[in-house]
C-alpha positions, 0 to 999 in steps of 0.5 A: 243150702236151702232147708226148712230148718230155721237154725243152721249154725256154722262151727268147727269140730273141737271134740269127737267122743266115739261110743259103740253105736253113737259119737258125740261131736262138739262144735265151737261156734262164733263167740266160743259157745259150744254145740254138742250133737249125738250122731251115729258112727256111720254118720261120722264116717259118711260126713268125714267128721274129725277135729278141725272139720267145719260143720253146720249144726241144724236144729228145728225151731220147735225143738228149742226151749227158751228161758228168760235170763240165765237159768239157775237150774241144771238141765239134762240138755247138753246145749245151753246157749246165751243170747239176747232176744231180737224178735218176738212174733206172736201168733194165735197159739205159738210165737217165734222168738229169735235170739242173737247169740253171744259172738254172733249167729241167730237161733230161733224157737217156736214156743207158746204165746202163753210161755212168752207172756208168762216169762214177760219175754220181750226184745232186748231181754237176756235169754237162753236157748236149750236143746238136746244133743240128739236133736242136732243134725250135722251137715258138711259141704259136699 
């Protein structure tokens, strides 16, 4: 699958919580970390999502927030993934930061250079990727 979104993590559906309009889907990705997506009930039916289904969680890099280390705050984001910084590429305004997740997989974020400098973020640092469940797109093989 060739798409413009930088982040595409393969996992298995481990929970499905259906609401009146939307469904919350929880994926387990390698290493046991969880990704939660909120999608329409129509999408759940169209994709055939149920416990045990293999699915990709897709998140655009600009929608990922990076925190250095393990934050000592609670967040409203449902997705909080721990990893290690593997790449920091500085541009004129923004930077691309890549984290290797515990258990494997890479997640990329586009954040400001000012944020990178303010956190003193560098390769090898422990870091956390945060993103909202509503920013996750799910896909399955056709």
